[in-house]
C-alpha positions as CSV (number, residue, x, y, z in Angstrom):
1,X,-10.2,-13.8,2.9
2,X,-8.2,-12.4,-0.1
3,X,-5.3,-10.0,0.2
4,X,-4.0,-8.1,-2.8
5,X,-0.2,-8.2,-2.8
6,X,2.1,-5.8,-4.6
7,X,5.9,-6.2,-4.7
8,X,7.6,-3.4,-6.5
9,X,11.2,-2.5,-7.1
10,X,11.7,1.2,-7.5
11,X,14.4,3.3,-9.1
12,X,16.7,4.4,-6.3
13,X,16.2,8.1,-7.2
14,X,12.5,7.8,-6.6
15,X,12.5,6.0,-3.2
16,X,12.2,9.2,-1.2
17,X,9.3,10.5,-3.4
18,X,7.5,7.1,-3.0
19,X,7.9,7.0,0.7
20,X,6.6,10.6,1.0
21,X,3.6,9.8,-1.2
22,X,2.8,6.6,0.8
23,X,3.0,8.5,4.1
24,X,0.6,11.2,2.6
25,X,-1.8,8.4,1.5
26,X,-1.8,6.7,4.9
27,X,-2.3,10.0,6.7
28,X,-5.3,10.6,4.4
29,X,-6.6,7.1,5.1
30,X,-6.4,7.9,8.8
31,X,-7.9,11.4,8.4
32,X,-10.9,10.0,6.5
33,X,-11.1,7.0,8.8
34,X,-11.7,4.7,5.9
35,X,-13.7,1.6,6.8
36,X,-13.6,-1.9,5.2
37,X,-9.9,-2.0,4.4
38,X,-6.7,-3.1,6.0
39,X,-3.5,-1.9,4.3
40,X,0.2,-2.0,5.0
41,X,3.3,-0.9,3.0
42,X,6.7,-2.1,3.9
43,X,10.1,-1.1,2.5
44,X,12.4,-4.2,2.3
45,X,16.0,-4.4,3.4
46,X,17.4,-3.6,0.0
47,X,16.0,-0.1,0.3
48,X,14.3,-0.1,-3.1
49,X,11.7,-2.8,-2.9
50,X,8.3,-2.2,-1.4
51,X,5.7,-4.7,-0.4
52,X,2.0,-3.7,-0.2
53,X,-0.7,-5.7,1.4
54,X,-4.3,-4.7,1.0
55,X,-7.4,-6.4,2.3
56,X,-10.8,-5.1,1.3
57,X,-13.6,-6.7,3.4
58,X,-16.2,-8.8,1.6
59,X,-19.1,-6.7,0.3
60,X,-17.1,-3.5,0.6
61,X,-16.1,-1.4,-2.4
62,X,-12.5,-0.4,-2.3
63,X,-12.5,3.3,-1.1
64,X,-8.9,4.1,-2.1
65,X,-9.6,5.1,-5.7
66,X,-11.7,8.0,-4.4
67,X,-8.9,9.3,-2.2
68,X,-6.9,12.0,-4.0
69,X,-3.7,11.0,-2.1
70,X,-4.0,7.4,-3.1
71,X,-4.8,8.3,-6.7
72,X,-1.7,10.6,-6.8
73,X,0.5,7.7,-5.6
74,X,-1.0,5.3,-8.1
75,X,-0.6,7.7,-10.9
76,X,3.0,8.4,-10.2
77,X,4.1,4.8,-9.5
78,X,4.6,3.6,-13.1
79,X,7.4,6.2,-13.6
80,X,9.1,5.2,-10.4
81,X,9.3,1.4,-11.1
82,X,12.7,-0.1,-11.9
83,X,10.9,-3.1,-13.3
84,X,7.3,-4.3,-13.6
85,X,5.7,-4.9,-10.3
86,X,4.5,-8.3,-9.2
87,X,0.8,-7.8,-8.4
88,X,-1.8,-10.5,-7.5
89,X,-4.2,-11.9,-5.0
90,X,-2.9,-13.8,-2.0
91,X,-4.7,-15.9,0.6
92,X,-4.2,-15.1,4.2
93,X,-2.8,-18.2,5.9
94,X,-2.1,-16.5,9.3
95,X,-1.8,-13.2,10.9
96,X,-1.1,-11.9,14.3
97,X,-2.4,-8.3,14.7
98,X,-0.9,-7.3,11.4
99,X,-4.2,-6.0,10.0
100,X,-6.2,-5.2,13.2
101,X,-4.2,-2.7,15.3
102,X,-1.5,-1.4,12.9
103,X,-0.4,2.2,13.4
104,X,1.1,4.3,10.7
105,X,4.7,5.3,11.3
106,X,4.9,9.1,11.6
């Protein structure tokens, strides 16, 4: 199983905008009940670094590019970065309910 990982440090003045956009995206994911993905976004303790973890099931085409709220977030992110993000594949070594029963914070 492969998991896309994104670690991004944002400019402090854009953190609230990014959080709001992420929440809109996750609300849209839930509204559309997208299948075949597991996705989490976490703001780290420094308050400006975010970690995203995305798993797309084998044989499933990533549905996120077709979601307007996701596209809006992805289009705006480059202007919010304080430095280039670290993006790449990861291999799941272990997980306890992280990707199966996660509920979006409201």
